[in-house]
C-alpha positions in Angstrom: -251.0 -30.7 -120.4 -254.5 -29.8 -121.7 -255.1 -29.9 -125.5 -257.5 -27.6 -127.4 -258.6 -27.2 -130.9 -257.9 -23.8 -132.3 -259.2 -21.5 -135.1 -256.8 -21.0 -138.0 -253.6 -19.4 -136.6 -252.3 -16.1 -137.7 -248.7 -14.8 -137.0 -248.1 -17.4 -134.3 -251.3 -16.6 -132.5 -254.7 -18.4 -132.5 -258.1 -18.2 -130.8 -259.9 -21.1 -129.2 -263.4 -21.7 -130.6 -266.2 -20.8 -128.2 -266.8 -24.2 -126.6 -263.1 -24.8 -126.3 -262.5 -21.3 -124.8 -265.4 -21.7 -122.3 -263.9 -25.0 -121.1 -260.5 -23.5 -120.8 -261.6 -20.4 -119.0 -264.6 -21.4 -116.9 -263.9 -25.1 -116.2 -260.2 -25.5 -116.1 -259.6 -21.8 -115.1 -256.4 -21.5 -117.1 -254.4 -18.3 -116.9 -252.0 -16.4 -119.2 -248.7 -18.3 -119.3 -250.2 -21.8 -118.7 -248.8 -24.4 -121.2 -251.3 -26.1 -123.5 -251.3 -28.2 -126.6 -252.9 -26.6 -129.7 -254.4 -28.6 -132.6 -256.0 -27.4 -135.8 -257.8 -30.7 -136.5 -256.1 -31.1 -139.9 -252.8 -32.5 -138.6 -251.2 -29.4 -137.1 -250.1 -29.7 -133.5 -248.1 -27.1 -131.4 -246.7 -26.6 -128.0 -248.4 -23.4 -126.9 -249.2 -21.2 -124.0 -252.3 -19.2 -123.0 -251.8 -15.6 -124.0 -255.1 -13.9 -123.0 -258.2 -14.9 -121.1 -261.1 -12.4 -121.3 -264.4 -13.8 -120.1 -264.9 -16.8 -122.3 -262.5 -15.7 -125.0 -259.1 -17.3 -125.0 -256.1 -16.8 -127.2 -252.9 -18.9 -127.3 -249.4 -18.2 -128.6 -248.0 -21.1 -130.7 -244.4 -22.0 -129.7 -243.1 -24.9 -131.7 -244.8 -27.2 -134.2 -244.9 -30.8 -133.1 -244.1 -33.7 -135.5 -246.8 -35.2 -137.6 -248.1 -38.4 -135.9 -250.4 -39.9 -138.5 -249.6 -43.5 -139.4 -248.1 -44.5 -142.8 -251.1 -46.6 -143.6 -254.8 -45.5 -144.1 -257.2 -47.9 -142.3 -260.9 -47.6 -142.8 -263.2 -49.7 -140.6 -266.6 -50.7 -142.0 -268.5 -51.7 -138.9 -271.8 -53.6 -138.9 -274.0 -51.5 -136.7 -274.0 -52.9 -133.1 -276.4 -52.4 -130.3 -276.3 -49.8 -127.5 -273.3 -47.5 -127.3 -270.7 -49.9 -128.8 -270.0 -47.6 -131.7 -269.1 -44.9 -129.2 -266.4 -47.2 -127.8 -265.2 -48.1 -131.3 -264.9 -44.5 -132.5 -262.9 -43.6 -129.4 -260.4 -46.5 -129.7 -260.1 -46.2 -133.5 -259.0 -42.6 -133.1 -256.4 -43.6 -130.5 -255.1 -46.3 -132.8 -254.8 -44.0 -135.8 -257.6 -45.3 -138.1 -258.5 -42.9 -140.9 -262.3 -43.5 -141.0 -265.2 -45.3 -139.4 -268.2 -46.2 -141.6 -271.2 -47.8 -139.9 -272.8 -50.5 -142.2 -276.4 -51.8 -142.2 -276.1 -55.6 -142.4 -278.5 -58.4 -142.5 -278.1 -59.3 -138.8 -278.0 -55.8 -137.4 -280.6 -55.4 -134.7 -280.4 -51.6 -134.7 -282.2 -50.0 -137.7 -281.0 -46.5 -138.6 -283.0 -44.2 -140.8 -281.4 -41.2 -142.6 -282.2 -38.7 -139.8 -280.9 -41.2 -137.1 -277.8 -41.7 -139.2 -277.0 -38.0 -139.3 -277.5 -37.7 -135.5 -275.3 -40.7 -134.9 -272.6 -39.4 -137.2 -272.5 -36.1 -135.3 -272.3 -37.8 -132.0 -269.5 -40.2 -133.1 -267.6 -37.3 -134.7 -267.6 -35.4 -131.4 -266.4 -38.6 -129.6 -263.6 -39.0 -132.1 -262.6 -35.3 -131.8 -262.4 -35.6 -128.0 -260.4 -38.8 -128.3 -257.9 -37.1 -130.6 -257.3 -34.4 -128.0 -256.8 -36.9 -125.3 -254.2 -38.9 -127.3 -252.8 -35.8 -129.0 -253.5 -37.0 -132.5 -253.4 -34.3 -135.1 -256.4 -35.7 -137.1 -259.5 -37.4 -135.6 -260.9 -40.4 -137.2 -263.5 -39.4 -139.8 -267.0 -40.8 -139.1 -269.1 -41.2 -142.2 -272.8 -41.7 -142.8 -274.0 -45.3 -142.6 -273.9 -47.5 -145.8 -275.7 -50.6 -146.8 -273.5 -53.7 -147.2 -274.2 -53.6 -150.9 -272.7 -50.1 -151.0 -269.6 -51.3 -149.3 -269.0 -53.6 -152.3 -268.5 -50.4 -154.4 -265.9 -49.2 -151.9 -263.6 -52.3 -152.1 -261.9 -51.1 -155.2 -260.9 -47.9 -153.4 -258.5 -49.8 -151.1 -255.3 -51.5 -151.8 -256.5 -54.4 -149.6 -259.8 -55.2 -147.9 -260.0 -57.7 -145.1 -263.0 -59.4 -143.5 -262.4 -60.9 -140.0 -264.9 -63.7 -140.1 -265.7 -66.4 -137.5 -266.0 -69.0 -140.2 -262.7 -68.2 -142.0 -259.9 -70.7 -141.8 -256.2 -70.6 -142.6 -255.4 -67.0 -143.5 -254.5 -64.8 -140.5 -253.8 -61.1 -140.4 -250.0 -61.7 -140.6 -250.6 -64.0 -143.7 -252.4 -61.1 -145.4 -249.5 -58.9 -144.6 -247.0 -61.4 -146.1 -249.2 -61.4 -149.2 -249.6 -57.7 -149.4 -246.8 -55.9 -147.5 -247.0 -52.9 -149.8 -250.7 -52.0 -149.0 -251.1 -48.4 -147.8 -254.9 -48.1 -147.9 -256.7 -50.9 -146.1 -260.4 -51.6 -145.5 -261.5 -53.8 -142.7 -265.1 -55.1 -142.6 -266.5 -56.3 -139.3 -269.9 -57.7 -138.7 -272.4 -56.8 -135.9 -273.6 -59.1 -133.1 -274.3 -62.4 -134.8 -271.7 -61.8 -137.4 -272.1 -61.5 -141.2 -274.2 -63.8 -143.3 -272.6 -66.1 -145.8 -274.3 -64.2 -148.6 -272.8 -60.9 -147.5 -269.3 -62.5 -147.1 -269.6 -64.2 -150.5 -270.6 -61.0 -152.3 -267.8 -59.0 -150.7 -265.1 -61.7 -151.5 -266.4 -61.8 -155.1 -265.6 -58.1 -155.2 -262.0 -58.7 -154.0 -262.1 -58.7 -150.2 -260.2 -61.4 -148.3 -261.5 -63.3 -145.3 -259.2 -63.8 -142.3 -259.4 -65.5 -139.0 -258.7 -63.8 -135.7 -258.2 -67.1 -133.9 -260.2 -70.0 -132.5 -262.3 -67.8 -130.1 -265.4 -65.8 -131.1 -264.9 -62.1 -130.4 -267.5 -59.5 -129.7 -268.2 -57.1 -132.5 -266.4 -54.2 -130.7 -263.5 -56.4 -129.7 -263.0 -57.7 -133.2 -263.1 -54.1 -134.5 -260.4 -52.8 -132.2 -258.2 -55.9 -132.4 -258.4 -55.9 -136.2 -257.4 -52.3 -136.5 -254.6 -52.7 -133.9 -253.2 -55.7 -135.7 -253.2 -53.8 -139.0 -251.5 -50.9 -137.4 -248.9 -53.2 -135.9 -248.1 -54.9 -139.2 -248.5 -52.0 -141.8 -248.5 -49.0 -139.5 -246.6 -47.5 -136.6 -247.6 -49.4 -133.5 
């Protein structure tokens, strides 16, 4: 079943925004009566059916509202900016896993340098990827992608979370499940992952001084994008609904 974002519904009916309507009418060639999934992007999801198709204008009739499928824990990933299109992959997978937000972070060992204009363009692209991923996995709310921060700015964010974790290749002893045993009540979790080459000792020290906890993901060194997805998946398995 195809999923589409809808404009605000009225009396059980809703229109598809122009791009969604064009895709439904011109690419998929849907007809009145075809079943679809409708999403408002703010958590609302419905079984629906196409009501009218007129040129590139499409309306749908909302049948029954689907249950909320947001996880019971809010997970924010602070990702040291990696090379190439790895952030695209991370944004897609985080949306599937149920992460609340993705925040790129400029760290000492980041090869990619983002300026304000570049950051805005990247944010827009990643937001589109998250929105498409939300449709594909039928999640009511896509992962929010925020503007890049410096790692010093991340320090100020630590107090916003019940728990902030740093998967770090030089960490020993505490694993994700140990952090869960220590903080089972956490409902807002930050996870900070470094870029290629990892985080510097200075960065980690400053973040832990602010209250973050380092954890190990095991005896093997993971790629930045692997560490990001694995960390969020483990958190969702322990605190969330996986």
